[in-house]
Residue, then its C-alpha position, 0 to 999 in steps of 0.5 A: m251808315t250800316a254795313g249793308n249801306n257799305s256794301a252797297a255803297a262800294a259795290d254802287i261805286e265799283r259799277i260806275v267806275r267799270e261803266v267809266m272805265a268801259r267808255l274809255p280808250s285802252a291805256a295801251e291803245p291808241a284812241a283811233p282803232m288800230d286793229d290790222a284787220d281794219a288797216a293793213t300796217l308798215r312799220i318803219a325802223e329808220r329814225v329819219v322816215s324818207l320818200a325812199a323808204l316808202e315809195g312801192k310800200l303803201n299799195g293798200t297799206g292804211r297806217v304806218v307806224i314809226a319810232s317814237g323819236a323818228v323823224i318824217t322828212p317834208a316829201a314823205q309827208d306828201y306822199l302819206r298825205e296823198c296816199s290817205v295814210q295816217v301814221h302811229r308812233e311807236n307809244g301810241q301818238s297818231q300824226s297827221p301826214g301833213r303836220a311838219t316838224n318844226a325842229v328836232v330836239a336832242a341832249a348829249e352829256t347831261t342830266f338835263d330833262a330833255a323830255g320835260f324841255v319838249s313837253s314844255l315847248r309843246q304846250r307852246g305849240a311848237t312841233v317838236s320831237l325828241a331825238g334821245a340822248g347819249e356820247i356827245t359825238r354820237v349824238i352830234s351825227q346822228l342830229t346833222t345828219d336828221i338836219l341835211t336830211s329832214n331841213h328843218i331845225a335842230l336843238l342841243l341840250t349839253d353842258q359842253p357847248v363850245l364843244a358840240v358847236c366845234l364838232a357840229n360845224r365840221t360839218r357841212g350845212i350845218r351853221a350852229f352857234c350858242a346863246g343865252h339870251e333870245d335877242e342873241v338867238r335871233r341875231g344868230v339866225a338873222a346873221i348866218g342862218a342858223n339851223l341848230l342852237v346849242l343850249e347850256p342847261r347849266g345855270r338855267s331854268l326850264f323857263q328860262l331855256t323854253r324861252l330861248a329855244a321858242a325864239f329860235i323857233d318862231t324865226e320864220s327863216h333860216e336861209c343862209p344869207a346869200a353871201y355866205q351860202e358857198a362857205l357855209g351851205s344852204s341847207c334848211a332854208s324855211h322850217k314852216 
């Protein structure tokens, strides 16, 4: 092939690449149109998007933008759906307001890749949000608040599982437990209606942790048994 032919081939490739890229949505933009000119936008910075944060603010609003790890309460989801408002996260992902979050995942004092864990669960079809990571007392305080205000279940990855369970169970309505096998997970949910599973990543693979989490998430009811409701609280009856 001559130098002239090489130049022509390179030019053709460049032209084709430009044409293909022009037809793809920009990496910095969501695939759906997001211009404020097309729809008024309400931005909410809170980590828990409640009905109170939305009421009286959606008149003329076409979309709501929330933080990437924010959780939408069921009442807020219903309100957004009734108002035909789209939800977009700061990372550009769009979400149907009618789609409930199955579980929230957080990490405390561990080097384990929580984002990879969440990705693995999503590949199994679970709707999971990542609440973040940090010092154990702060993370548990935020996580238990999410559980009680949003009425869904949660998972915590930590290298200090015993401490985490003790701290979490100080809050009424939180029923946290540890488990190392799938049957232990199911027994824990059946026994106390557990709404927070604490997992220790050390010594376990991503596959093993995902299986444990899936057993927890796939259990339809996390209702506290009637005999223990007064003592343990009855938050989080169901997450589906």
